[in-house]
C-alpha positions as CSV (number, residue, x, y, z in Angstrom):
1,X,-19.9,-2.3,-7.9
2,X,-21.6,-4.3,-10.5
3,X,-22.7,-7.8,-11.1
4,X,-24.4,-9.7,-14.0
5,X,-28.0,-10.6,-13.8
6,X,-27.4,-14.1,-15.1
7,X,-24.7,-16.2,-16.7
8,X,-24.9,-14.9,-20.2
9,X,-21.7,-13.1,-21.2
10,X,-23.5,-10.6,-23.4
11,X,-25.8,-9.2,-20.7
12,X,-25.2,-5.6,-19.6
13,X,-23.7,-5.1,-16.1
14,X,-26.2,-4.3,-13.3
15,X,-24.8,-1.5,-11.2
16,X,-25.3,-1.7,-7.5
17,X,-24.2,0.6,-4.7
18,X,-21.6,-0.8,-2.3
19,X,-24.1,-0.8,0.5
20,X,-26.4,-3.1,-1.5
21,X,-23.6,-5.7,-1.7
22,X,-22.7,-5.6,2.0
23,X,-24.3,-6.9,5.1
24,X,-22.5,-4.4,7.3
25,X,-21.0,-1.0,6.5
26,X,-17.2,-0.9,6.2
27,X,-15.3,0.9,8.9
28,X,-12.0,2.7,8.5
29,X,-9.6,1.3,11.0
30,X,-7.8,4.0,12.9
31,X,-5.0,1.6,13.6
32,X,-3.8,1.8,9.9
33,X,-0.7,4.0,9.9
34,X,0.9,5.9,7.0
35,X,4.7,6.2,6.5
36,X,7.3,7.1,3.9
37,X,10.7,5.5,3.2
38,X,13.3,8.3,3.4
39,X,16.8,7.5,2.0
40,X,19.6,9.4,3.5
41,X,22.1,7.6,1.2
42,X,21.3,5.6,-1.8
43,X,23.7,2.7,-1.5
44,X,22.4,0.9,-4.6
45,X,22.4,3.9,-7.0
46,X,18.9,3.2,-8.2
47,X,16.4,5.4,-6.3
48,X,18.4,8.4,-5.2
49,X,18.1,10.1,-1.8
50,X,14.9,11.5,-0.2
51,X,11.4,10.1,-0.1
52,X,11.5,7.0,-2.3
53,X,8.3,5.2,-1.2
54,X,4.9,5.7,0.5
55,X,3.4,3.0,2.7
56,X,0.7,2.0,5.0
57,X,0.8,-0.5,7.9
58,X,-2.6,-2.1,8.4
59,X,-4.1,-3.1,11.7
60,X,-3.0,-6.7,11.3
61,X,0.6,-5.7,10.8
62,X,0.8,-6.3,7.1
63,X,2.3,-3.5,5.0
64,X,1.7,-2.1,1.5
65,X,4.5,-0.1,-0.1
66,X,4.3,2.1,-3.2
67,X,7.6,3.1,-4.9
68,X,7.4,6.7,-6.0
69,X,10.7,7.1,-7.8
70,X,12.4,5.5,-10.8
71,X,11.1,4.2,-14.1
72,X,9.6,1.0,-12.7
73,X,7.2,2.2,-10.0
74,X,5.4,-0.7,-8.3
75,X,3.3,-1.6,-5.3
76,X,4.4,-4.5,-3.1
77,X,3.1,-6.1,0.2
78,X,5.1,-7.3,3.1
79,X,4.1,-9.3,6.2
80,X,5.5,-6.7,8.6
81,X,7.2,-3.4,9.0
82,X,10.2,-5.3,10.2
83,X,10.5,-7.1,6.9
84,X,10.4,-3.7,5.1
85,X,13.1,-2.4,7.4
86,X,15.2,-5.5,6.9
87,X,15.0,-5.5,3.1
88,X,15.1,-1.7,2.4
89,X,16.8,-0.2,5.5
90,X,20.3,-0.6,4.0
91,X,22.0,-0.6,7.5
92,X,20.2,2.6,8.6
93,X,20.6,4.5,5.4
94,X,16.9,4.4,4.8
95,X,14.4,5.4,7.5
96,X,10.8,4.6,8.1
97,X,9.2,8.0,8.9
98,X,5.7,7.7,10.3
99,X,2.9,10.2,9.6
100,X,2.3,12.0,12.9
101,X,-1.5,12.2,12.5
């Protein structure tokens, strides 16, 4: 991480380690879970069948989803895994497959 020593725009960045900028060390939350979206049938004709996105559900229930197919790959966030299922499930044609570890 870096910060500027003062307010002047032409000053060189001052590099600091992450621990110098934190009061406590970050912890990896074991409650965060990884998954993929697996399309059995592509009802839209856009992504094709198979694994179409990778995701993570955070400990607070929010979800980040990264599309891994197509010409316009993107990362989106959702308030819950239920919202992902409702929007992208296509009546059971797309499954959420959890990483077993």
